[in-house]
DRENGULUM-777083 format. One record per residue (C-alpha): x, y, z negated; residue in three letters; residue number from 0. Coordinates in pm, whole numbers, plus 50000, padded with zeros to 5 digits. Layout:
% residues N
+-------+-------+-------+-----+-----+
:    px :    py :    pz : res :   n :
+-------+-------+-------+-----+-----+
:     X :     Y :     Z : ALA : NUM :
...
+-------+-------+-------+-----+-----+
//
This chain:
% residues 430
+-------+-------+-------+-----+-----+
:    px :    py :    pz : res :   n :
+-------+-------+-------+-----+-----+
: 66852 : 87665 : 74290 : MET :   0 :
: 66910 : 87385 : 74539 : ILE :   1 :
: 66562 : 87438 : 74680 : ASP :   2 :
: 66638 : 87807 : 74729 : LEU :   3 :
: 66963 : 87729 : 74911 : ILE :   4 :
: 66785 : 87478 : 75135 : LEU :   5 :
: 66512 : 87731 : 75203 : TYR :   6 :
: 66760 : 88001 : 75301 : ILE :   7 :
: 66965 : 87766 : 75519 : LEU :   8 :
: 66649 : 87636 : 75685 : GLY :   9 :
: 66534 : 87993 : 75744 : LEU :  10 :
: 66865 : 88077 : 75909 : LEU :  11 :
: 66841 : 87767 : 76127 : SER :  12 :
: 66491 : 87862 : 76237 : GLY :  13 :
: 66604 : 88219 : 76302 : LEU :  14 :
: 66892 : 88102 : 76522 : LEU :  15 :
: 66652 : 87888 : 76723 : GLY :  16 :
: 66399 : 88170 : 76757 : ALA :  17 :
: 66664 : 88420 : 76869 : LEU :  18 :
: 66752 : 88194 : 77163 : CYS :  19 :
: 66395 : 88090 : 77249 : SER :  20 :
: 66393 : 88322 : 77550 : TYR :  21 :
: 66609 : 88060 : 77726 : TRP :  22 :
: 66280 : 87885 : 77806 : SER :  23 :
: 66225 : 88160 : 78062 : LEU :  24 :
: 66555 : 88066 : 78225 : TYR :  25 :
: 66429 : 87709 : 78261 : VAL :  26 :
: 66115 : 87821 : 78443 : VAL :  27 :
: 66291 : 88070 : 78672 : ILE :  28 :
: 66566 : 87819 : 78752 : GLY :  29 :
: 66308 : 87570 : 78873 : LEU :  30 :
: 66190 : 87799 : 79152 : PHE :  31 :
: 66462 : 88037 : 79262 : THR :  32 :
: 66818 : 88162 : 79246 : THR :  33 :
: 67003 : 88460 : 79386 : ARG :  34 :
: 67104 : 88446 : 79752 : LYS :  35 :
: 67374 : 88667 : 79902 : PHE :  36 :
: 67366 : 88827 : 80250 : PRO :  37 :
: 67627 : 88754 : 80513 : LYS :  38 :
: 67949 : 88935 : 80423 : ALA :  39 :
: 68044 : 89249 : 80613 : LYS :  40 :
: 68412 : 89205 : 80524 : HIS :  41 :
: 68635 : 88904 : 80483 : GLN :  42 :
: 68855 : 88970 : 80183 : HIS :  43 :
: 69205 : 88850 : 80110 : LYS :  44 :
: 69169 : 88570 : 79857 : ILE :  45 :
: 69415 : 88356 : 79661 : ALA :  46 :
: 69333 : 88015 : 79520 : ILE :  47 :
: 69511 : 87928 : 79193 : VAL :  48 :
: 69553 : 87575 : 79060 : VAL :  49 :
: 69707 : 87458 : 78732 : ALA :  50 :
: 69820 : 87095 : 78765 : ALA :  51 :
: 69992 : 86850 : 78534 : ARG :  52 :
: 70084 : 86511 : 78680 : ASN :  53 :
: 69822 : 86536 : 78955 : GLU :  54 :
: 70025 : 86383 : 79237 : GLU :  55 :
: 69745 : 86136 : 79312 : ALA :  56 :
: 69473 : 86394 : 79382 : VAL :  57 :
: 69618 : 86736 : 79456 : ILE :  58 :
: 69677 : 86656 : 79821 : GLY :  59 :
: 69304 : 86593 : 79872 : ASN :  60 :
: 69220 : 86929 : 79712 : LEU :  61 :
: 69469 : 87113 : 79932 : LEU :  62 :
: 69340 : 86933 : 80241 : GLU :  63 :
: 68985 : 87050 : 80160 : SER :  64 :
: 69123 : 87404 : 80129 : ILE :  65 :
: 69300 : 87371 : 80464 : ARG :  66 :
: 68964 : 87276 : 80621 : ARG :  67 :
: 68789 : 87593 : 80506 : GLN :  68 :
: 68608 : 87788 : 80778 : ASP :  69 :
: 68763 : 88104 : 80632 : TYR :  70 :
: 69047 : 88277 : 80823 : PRO :  71 :
: 69371 : 88105 : 80718 : ALA :  72 :
: 69570 : 88431 : 80714 : HIS :  73 :
: 69337 : 88566 : 80444 : LEU :  74 :
: 69369 : 88262 : 80219 : LEU :  75 :
: 69673 : 88167 : 80008 : THR :  76 :
: 69701 : 87878 : 79762 : THR :  77 :
: 69923 : 87894 : 79454 : PHE :  78 :
: 69992 : 87591 : 79234 : VAL :  79 :
: 70168 : 87576 : 78899 : VAL :  80 :
: 70312 : 87228 : 78837 : ALA :  81 :
: 70299 : 87243 : 78460 : ASP :  82 :
: 70533 : 87014 : 78263 : ASN :  83 :
: 70501 : 86749 : 78532 : CYS :  84 :
: 70690 : 86421 : 78525 : THR :  85 :
: 70570 : 86308 : 78870 : ASP :  86 :
: 70582 : 86451 : 79223 : GLN :  87 :
: 70298 : 86702 : 79188 : THR :  88 :
: 70517 : 86994 : 79300 : ALA :  89 :
: 70642 : 86808 : 79609 : LEU :  90 :
: 70288 : 86702 : 79703 : ALA :  91 :
: 70166 : 87062 : 79667 : ALA :  92 :
: 70444 : 87201 : 79885 : ARG :  93 :
: 70397 : 86927 : 80145 : ASN :  94 :
: 70034 : 87038 : 80180 : HIS :  95 :
: 70122 : 87405 : 80229 : GLY :  96 :
: 70079 : 87549 : 79881 : ALA :  97 :
: 70315 : 87794 : 79714 : ILE :  98 :
: 70423 : 87601 : 79406 : CYS :  99 :
: 70595 : 87715 : 79087 : TYR : 100 :
: 70725 : 87467 : 78833 : GLU : 101 :
: 70694 : 87533 : 78461 : ARG : 102 :
: 70869 : 87358 : 78172 : LYS : 103 :
: 70749 : 87454 : 77823 : ASP : 104 :
: 70666 : 87175 : 77581 : SER : 105 :
: 70556 : 87416 : 77306 : HIS : 106 :
: 70278 : 87595 : 77498 : HIS : 107 :
: 70081 : 87323 : 77665 : ARG : 108 :
: 69730 : 87448 : 77742 : THR : 109 :
: 69596 : 87520 : 78087 : LYS : 110 :
: 69575 : 87885 : 77985 : GLY : 111 :
: 69950 : 87909 : 77930 : PHE : 112 :
: 70010 : 87751 : 78271 : ALA : 113 :
: 69783 : 88012 : 78433 : LEU : 114 :
: 69955 : 88289 : 78240 : GLN : 115 :
: 70289 : 88175 : 78384 : PHE : 116 :
: 70142 : 88145 : 78735 : LEU : 117 :
: 70004 : 88499 : 78738 : PHE : 118 :
: 70337 : 88630 : 78611 : GLU : 119 :
: 70506 : 88469 : 78912 : GLN : 120 :
: 70243 : 88600 : 79154 : ILE : 121 :
: 70288 : 88953 : 79017 : GLU : 122 :
: 70667 : 88926 : 79043 : LYS : 123 :
: 70680 : 88783 : 79397 : ASP : 124 :
: 70369 : 88922 : 79565 : TYR : 125 :
: 70187 : 89164 : 79336 : GLY : 126 :
: 69852 : 89085 : 79175 : ILE : 127 :
: 69676 : 89345 : 79390 : GLU : 128 :
: 69801 : 89185 : 79711 : SER : 129 :
: 69485 : 88975 : 79686 : TYR : 130 :
: 69137 : 89116 : 79643 : ASP : 131 :
: 69015 : 88819 : 79443 : ALA : 132 :
: 69125 : 88487 : 79298 : TYR : 133 :
: 68945 : 88152 : 79285 : ILE : 134 :
: 69049 : 87906 : 79016 : LEU : 135 :
: 69038 : 87530 : 79069 : PHE : 136 :
: 69154 : 87213 : 78900 : ASP : 137 :
: 69371 : 86971 : 79097 : ALA : 138 :
: 69100 : 86703 : 79116 : ASP : 139 :
: 68845 : 86934 : 79283 : ASN : 140 :
: 68727 : 86915 : 79644 : LEU : 141 :
: 68570 : 87206 : 79836 : LEU : 142 :
: 68300 : 87199 : 80098 : ARG : 143 :
: 68425 : 87360 : 80416 : SER : 144 :
: 68221 : 87680 : 80366 : ASP : 145 :
: 68301 : 87725 : 79996 : PHE : 146 :
: 68531 : 88027 : 80029 : VAL : 147 :
: 68301 : 88192 : 80285 : SER : 148 :
: 68004 : 88163 : 80050 : ARG : 149 :
: 68201 : 88297 : 79754 : MET : 150 :
: 68326 : 88583 : 79971 : ASN : 151 :
: 67964 : 88675 : 80040 : GLU : 152 :
: 67899 : 88713 : 79667 : ALA : 153 :
: 68221 : 88911 : 79621 : PHE : 154 :
: 68141 : 89133 : 79919 : ASP : 155 :
: 67798 : 89201 : 79766 : ALA : 156 :
: 67978 : 89365 : 79474 : GLY : 157 :
: 68008 : 89081 : 79222 : GLU : 158 :
: 68339 : 89082 : 79036 : LYS : 159 :
: 68304 : 88737 : 78876 : ILE : 160 :
: 68119 : 88451 : 79040 : VAL : 161 :
: 68078 : 88086 : 78945 : THR : 162 :
: 67961 : 87812 : 79180 : SER : 163 :
: 67777 : 87483 : 79220 : TYR : 164 :
: 67969 : 87202 : 79051 : ARG : 165 :
: 67890 : 86862 : 79196 : ASN : 166 :
: 68052 : 86530 : 79105 : THR : 167 :
: 68251 : 86316 : 79347 : LYS : 168 :
: 68231 : 86000 : 79130 : ASN : 169 :
: 67877 : 86053 : 79002 : PHE : 170 :
: 67771 : 85688 : 79008 : ASP : 171 :
: 68090 : 85523 : 78877 : ASP : 172 :
: 67927 : 85457 : 78539 : ASN : 173 :
: 67701 : 85618 : 78279 : TRP : 174 :
: 67984 : 85838 : 78148 : ILE : 175 :
: 68066 : 86003 : 78482 : SER : 176 :
: 67692 : 86033 : 78555 : ALA : 177 :
: 67636 : 86204 : 78219 : SER : 178 :
: 67903 : 86462 : 78300 : TYR : 179 :
: 67749 : 86516 : 78643 : GLY : 180 :
: 67402 : 86565 : 78494 : LEU : 181 :
: 67549 : 86798 : 78231 : HIS : 182 :
: 67697 : 87034 : 78492 : TRP : 183 :
: 67382 : 87034 : 78705 : LEU : 184 :
: 67163 : 87089 : 78399 : ARG : 185 :
: 67360 : 87409 : 78333 : THR : 186 :
: 67309 : 87513 : 78694 : VAL : 187 :
: 66933 : 87466 : 78670 : ARG : 188 :
: 66871 : 87584 : 78315 : LEU : 189 :
: 67115 : 87876 : 78299 : GLU : 190 :
: 67307 : 87985 : 78609 : HIS : 191 :
: 67018 : 88020 : 78853 : ARG : 192 :
: 66796 : 88238 : 78634 : ALA : 193 :
: 67074 : 88461 : 78506 : ARG : 194 :
: 67184 : 88530 : 78863 : SER : 195 :
: 66828 : 88635 : 78952 : VAL : 196 :
: 66815 : 88879 : 78659 : PHE : 197 :
: 67165 : 89014 : 78729 : GLY : 198 :
: 67297 : 88892 : 78394 : LEU : 199 :
: 67618 : 88717 : 78294 : ALA : 200 :
: 67617 : 88340 : 78295 : THR : 201 :
: 67898 : 88126 : 78155 : ARG : 202 :
: 68223 : 88023 : 78324 : ILE : 203 :
: 68288 : 87650 : 78291 : GLN : 204 :
: 68652 : 87573 : 78348 : GLY : 205 :
: 68686 : 87566 : 78725 : THR : 206 :
: 68535 : 87675 : 79056 : GLY : 207 :
: 68498 : 88046 : 78982 : PHE : 208 :
: 68609 : 88368 : 79152 : LEU : 209 :
: 68722 : 88688 : 78986 : PHE : 210 :
: 68839 : 89024 : 79114 : SER : 211 :
: 69207 : 89115 : 79089 : ASN : 212 :
: 69118 : 89387 : 78835 : GLU : 213 :
: 69049 : 89112 : 78579 : LEU : 214 :
: 69416 : 89006 : 78586 : VAL : 215 :
: 69599 : 89332 : 78654 : ARG : 216 :
: 69759 : 89291 : 78313 : ASP : 217 :
: 69806 : 88917 : 78358 : GLY : 218 :
: 69613 : 88615 : 78234 : TRP : 219 :
: 69547 : 88648 : 77858 : LYS : 220 :
: 69343 : 88339 : 77777 : TYR : 221 :
: 69548 : 88052 : 77639 : THR : 222 :
: 69320 : 87873 : 77390 : SER : 223 :
: 69185 : 87520 : 77427 : LEU : 224 :
: 68882 : 87653 : 77617 : THR : 225 :
: 69011 : 87957 : 77801 : GLU : 226 :
: 68689 : 87982 : 78004 : ASP : 227 :
: 68479 : 88087 : 77702 : ARG : 228 :
: 68724 : 88357 : 77595 : ALA : 229 :
: 68738 : 88485 : 77954 : PHE : 230 :
: 68357 : 88496 : 77971 : SER : 231 :
: 68319 : 88677 : 77638 : ALA : 232 :
: 68584 : 88938 : 77721 : ASP : 233 :
: 68429 : 89001 : 78060 : ALA : 234 :
: 68083 : 89060 : 77913 : VAL : 235 :
: 68213 : 89301 : 77650 : VAL : 236 :
: 68392 : 89487 : 77928 : ALA : 237 :
: 68058 : 89524 : 78107 : GLY : 238 :
: 68099 : 89265 : 78383 : TYR : 239 :
: 67818 : 89044 : 78501 : THR : 240 :
: 67907 : 88683 : 78582 : ILE : 241 :
: 67697 : 88583 : 78877 : SER : 242 :
: 67628 : 88246 : 79035 : TYR : 243 :
: 67648 : 88145 : 79401 : CYS : 244 :
: 67433 : 87839 : 79463 : ASP : 245 :
: 67552 : 87801 : 79823 : ALA : 246 :
: 67919 : 87758 : 79723 : ALA : 247 :
: 67963 : 87393 : 79633 : GLU : 248 :
: 68263 : 87196 : 79515 : PHE : 249 :
: 68318 : 86851 : 79369 : TYR : 250 :
: 68481 : 86747 : 79044 : ASP : 251 :
: 68612 : 86412 : 78918 : GLU : 252 :
: 68461 : 86306 : 78586 : GLN : 253 :
: 68601 : 86072 : 78318 : PRO : 254 :
: 68476 : 85714 : 78318 : THR : 255 :
: 68645 : 85596 : 77999 : ASP : 256 :
: 68469 : 85655 : 77667 : LEU : 257 :
: 68795 : 85717 : 77480 : LYS : 258 :
: 68900 : 85982 : 77734 : ILE : 259 :
: 68554 : 86140 : 77725 : ALA : 260 :
: 68558 : 86160 : 77344 : LEU : 261 :
: 68906 : 86316 : 77350 : ARG : 262 :
: 68792 : 86577 : 77598 : GLN : 263 :
: 68473 : 86656 : 77409 : ARG : 264 :
: 68669 : 86700 : 77082 : ILE : 265 :
: 68899 : 86945 : 77262 : ARG : 266 :
: 68598 : 87132 : 77398 : TRP : 267 :
: 68440 : 87142 : 77053 : ALA : 268 :
: 68758 : 87272 : 76891 : LYS : 269 :
: 68799 : 87529 : 77167 : GLY : 270 :
: 68439 : 87642 : 77123 : HIS : 271 :
: 68499 : 87698 : 76753 : LEU : 272 :
: 68813 : 87895 : 76835 : GLN : 273 :
: 68626 : 88098 : 77096 : ALA : 274 :
: 68357 : 88189 : 76845 : PHE : 275 :
: 68623 : 88293 : 76594 : GLY : 276 :
: 68791 : 88511 : 76856 : GLU : 277 :
: 68485 : 88652 : 77030 : SER : 278 :
: 68177 : 88606 : 76812 : GLY : 279 :
: 68212 : 88924 : 76607 : TRP : 280 :
: 68317 : 89123 : 76911 : MET : 281 :
: 68005 : 89017 : 77101 : LEU : 282 :
: 67773 : 89075 : 76805 : LEU : 283 :
: 67921 : 89418 : 76745 : LYS : 284 :
: 67879 : 89506 : 77111 : HIS : 285 :
: 67508 : 89424 : 77092 : VAL : 286 :
: 67464 : 89727 : 76867 : PHE : 287 :
: 67735 : 89959 : 76998 : THR : 288 :
: 67682 : 89932 : 77373 : SER : 289 :
: 67499 : 90229 : 77522 : LYS : 290 :
: 67379 : 90024 : 77818 : ASP : 291 :
: 67076 : 89803 : 77748 : VAL : 292 :
: 67171 : 89538 : 78002 : THR : 293 :
: 67527 : 89510 : 77872 : THR : 294 :
: 67400 : 89489 : 77513 : ALA : 295 :
: 67162 : 89208 : 77609 : PHE : 296 :
: 67438 : 89023 : 77796 : MET : 297 :
: 67653 : 89044 : 77484 : SER : 298 :
: 67367 : 88903 : 77280 : TYR : 299 :
: 67307 : 88631 : 77540 : ASP : 300 :
: 67676 : 88536 : 77541 : MET : 301 :
: 67679 : 88536 : 77160 : PHE : 302 :
: 67404 : 88274 : 77172 : CYS : 303 :
: 67624 : 88068 : 77405 : ILE : 304 :
: 67940 : 88080 : 77194 : VAL : 305 :
: 67769 : 88049 : 76853 : ALA : 306 :
: 67837 : 87696 : 76715 : PRO : 307 :
: 67473 : 87618 : 76653 : ARG : 308 :
: 67529 : 87242 : 76676 : ALA : 309 :
: 67793 : 87257 : 76402 : VAL : 310 :
: 67564 : 87462 : 76178 : TYR : 311 :
: 67278 : 87218 : 76240 : SER : 312 :
: 67495 : 86916 : 76160 : ILE : 313 :
: 67624 : 87060 : 75834 : PHE : 314 :
: 67279 : 87175 : 75728 : LEU : 315 :
: 67144 : 86823 : 75782 : THR : 316 :
: 67445 : 86671 : 75604 : LEU : 317 :
: 67378 : 86899 : 75307 : PHE : 318 :
: 67012 : 86790 : 75299 : LYS : 319 :
: 67121 : 86425 : 75314 : LEU : 320 :
: 67366 : 86475 : 75029 : LEU : 321 :
: 67104 : 86653 : 74816 : VAL : 322 :
: 66855 : 86371 : 74875 : ALA : 323 :
: 67108 : 86104 : 74777 : LEU : 324 :
: 67227 : 86288 : 74467 : VAL : 325 :
: 66869 : 86358 : 74357 : THR : 326 :
: 66785 : 85990 : 74395 : SER : 327 :
: 67086 : 85889 : 74183 : LEU : 328 :
: 67019 : 86147 : 73910 : VAL : 329 :
: 66651 : 86064 : 73881 : LEU : 330 :
: 66716 : 85691 : 73918 : LEU : 331 :
: 66447 : 85668 : 74183 : THR : 332 :
: 66460 : 85469 : 74507 : PRO : 333 :
: 66576 : 85676 : 74805 : PRO : 334 :
: 66319 : 85794 : 75058 : ASP : 335 :
: 66456 : 85578 : 75338 : TYR : 336 :
: 66244 : 85724 : 75621 : PRO : 337 :
: 66361 : 86074 : 75524 : THR : 338 :
: 66725 : 85962 : 75504 : LEU : 339 :
: 66695 : 85791 : 75842 : ALA : 340 :
: 66553 : 86113 : 75983 : GLY : 341 :
: 66854 : 86306 : 75854 : TYR : 342 :
: 67095 : 86057 : 76015 : VAL : 343 :
: 66909 : 86080 : 76346 : LEU : 344 :
: 66924 : 86458 : 76314 : GLY : 345 :
: 67300 : 86457 : 76259 : ILE : 346 :
: 67345 : 86247 : 76573 : LEU : 347 :
: 67091 : 86451 : 76764 : GLY : 348 :
: 66883 : 86144 : 76847 : LEU : 349 :
: 66564 : 86331 : 76762 : GLU : 350 :
: 66629 : 86513 : 77089 : ARG : 351 :
: 66646 : 86189 : 77287 : TYR : 352 :
: 66325 : 86245 : 77483 : LEU : 353 :
: 66416 : 86606 : 77562 : ALA : 354 :
: 66753 : 86502 : 77704 : ASN : 355 :
: 66596 : 86211 : 77892 : PHE : 356 :
: 66347 : 86456 : 78045 : ALA : 357 :
: 66632 : 86692 : 78137 : ALA : 358 :
: 66805 : 86411 : 78327 : ALA : 359 :
: 66483 : 86327 : 78514 : VAL : 360 :
: 66439 : 86696 : 78593 : TYR : 361 :
: 66791 : 86722 : 78737 : VAL : 362 :
: 66757 : 86410 : 78950 : PHE : 363 :
: 66431 : 86540 : 79097 : ILE : 364 :
: 66530 : 86904 : 79146 : SER : 365 :
: 66878 : 86825 : 79282 : GLU : 366 :
: 66785 : 86515 : 79481 : ARG : 367 :
: 66922 : 86662 : 79806 : ARG : 368 :
: 67264 : 86732 : 79654 : ARG : 369 :
: 67324 : 86422 : 79440 : ILE : 370 :
: 67479 : 86125 : 79619 : LYS : 371 :
: 67236 : 85845 : 79713 : PRO : 372 :
: 67181 : 85570 : 79458 : MET : 373 :
: 66905 : 85326 : 79368 : SER : 374 :
: 66604 : 85418 : 79158 : PHE : 375 :
: 66713 : 85174 : 78889 : TRP : 376 :
: 67058 : 85323 : 78864 : LYS : 377 :
: 66906 : 85671 : 78828 : LYS : 378 :
: 66673 : 85540 : 78558 : LEU : 379 :
: 66968 : 85387 : 78372 : TRP : 380 :
: 67157 : 85715 : 78386 : PHE : 381 :
: 66851 : 85899 : 78251 : CYS : 382 :
: 66829 : 85650 : 77962 : ILE : 383 :
: 67199 : 85687 : 77878 : THR : 384 :
: 67231 : 86063 : 77932 : PHE : 385 :
: 67114 : 86149 : 77575 : PRO : 386 :
: 67423 : 85966 : 77448 : LEU : 387 :
: 67629 : 86248 : 77603 : PHE : 388 :
: 67471 : 86482 : 77349 : ASP : 389 :
: 67545 : 86234 : 77070 : VAL : 390 :
: 67911 : 86226 : 77175 : ILE : 391 :
: 67912 : 86605 : 77175 : GLY : 392 :
: 67770 : 86630 : 76823 : ARG : 393 :
: 68014 : 86372 : 76686 : ILE : 394 :
: 68296 : 86562 : 76857 : SER : 395 :
: 68180 : 86888 : 76700 : SER : 396 :
: 68194 : 86733 : 76355 : LEU : 397 :
: 68539 : 86581 : 76410 : ILE : 398 :
: 68676 : 86905 : 76557 : ALA : 399 :
: 68606 : 87094 : 76235 : VAL : 400 :
: 68852 : 86882 : 76040 : PHE : 401 :
: 69138 : 86793 : 76275 : ILE : 402 :
: 69409 : 86970 : 76468 : LYS : 403 :
: 69359 : 86932 : 76842 : VAL : 404 :
: 69624 : 86952 : 77111 : GLU : 405 :
: 69557 : 86999 : 77479 : TRP : 406 :
: 69612 : 86680 : 77677 : LYS : 407 :
: 69546 : 86633 : 78048 : PRO : 408 :
: 69257 : 86420 : 78168 : ILE : 409 :
: 69385 : 86153 : 78411 : PRO : 410 :
: 69256 : 86178 : 78769 : HIS : 411 :
: 69307 : 85908 : 79028 : ASN : 412 :
: 69003 : 85914 : 79257 : SER : 413 :
: 69095 : 85860 : 79622 : GLU : 414 :
: 68771 : 86018 : 79743 : VAL : 415 :
: 68829 : 86286 : 80008 : THR : 416 :
: 68613 : 86567 : 80135 : ILE : 417 :
: 68553 : 86362 : 80452 : SER : 418 :
: 68410 : 86078 : 80241 : ASP : 419 :
: 68173 : 86321 : 80069 : LEU : 420 :
: 68063 : 86474 : 80398 : GLN : 421 :
: 67961 : 86126 : 80518 : LYS : 422 :
: 67749 : 86089 : 80205 : GLU : 423 :
: 67590 : 86428 : 80274 : GLU : 424 :
: 67486 : 86304 : 80616 : GLU : 425 :
: 67311 : 86008 : 80452 : LEU : 426 :
: 67089 : 86236 : 80243 : ILE : 427 :
: 67030 : 86482 : 80526 : GLY : 428 :
: 67213 : 86766 : 80357 : LYS : 429 :
+-------+-------+-------+-----+-----+
//
């Protein structure tokens, strides 16, 4: 009976892997090309929205990078929600020209609730349709001076949702910040670029994305721990593509503390489980009910993204480990230590060490003109340590199944400005 259960579970695991094997094509396409957008015929009225909690130290630098945009100032408005702040975030936002609303609600603490409140205020005071599109940022982000212009090109080409190139302003602080930076750029290379070429929907990842006003005519509805996944799933079911604009680049501050990184990854993992619970069936159903082949495939593709395959893999391997231990005890035979060690490595994902190491090397080579300069040895160290990012993710996935998770802000205190980053760009001939 146990053998039959293991066989069925193993078959399901293999089936899940096979159903997503077409992603290998994305890897190949992403190596060579991505979609490029023509110069815009119209400059649209755009609003930037920022949810900030105790971001006094960094929000001024974000707003300064927005002020420096080469986009017409009269077509660009910045809205900030200072969410449950205990510092001077609101004052800093207003001093840098943003329209700022303050929110106090200790019971609804996620970023999604803050955005929901912000769009309610925009609708009340200005009207959602006063702006053609919205771009969402976090307070620690920094924008290259042509960011809005490049995103406007994609929007003017007819795209309703567009994500962008997420670089890291503190890439070389330590192996943790470097791992985050490599993670974002791996997604760019292995997913965003190819999907944009095929006109499919890629994933939204938290910040740096544009969406048409029609997506929020009824307000912002996504309030879970990972609102970006729910937004992406809903958009795909509604028939929207989610394109990618490689020319629009912004910078993000990454955690450098292992405790903070683990806390964030557990929140992501819990949010991903919630997103699958909310959207998984809807996406799977849409695969078979959609009359449009492209939309059906995008639903299937997004289902593969939101499906908690790592959690399933971990629990399958845990079950195999338990069966092996119990069998050894019942039969009074010595355990098969190499097999048990293999199961432990599988739970941690260390059997994928070389694949993740190769992914880091691939990113450093393919994105060498856009990653800040650093020594060969530092790059090698970051490639060696990058697989640990996957280990942290798998441990987080396991923990998230069993505990209640509350949204907590990630501290940001980097003093890096867009001017500092432009000087680095000059060093690498960007």
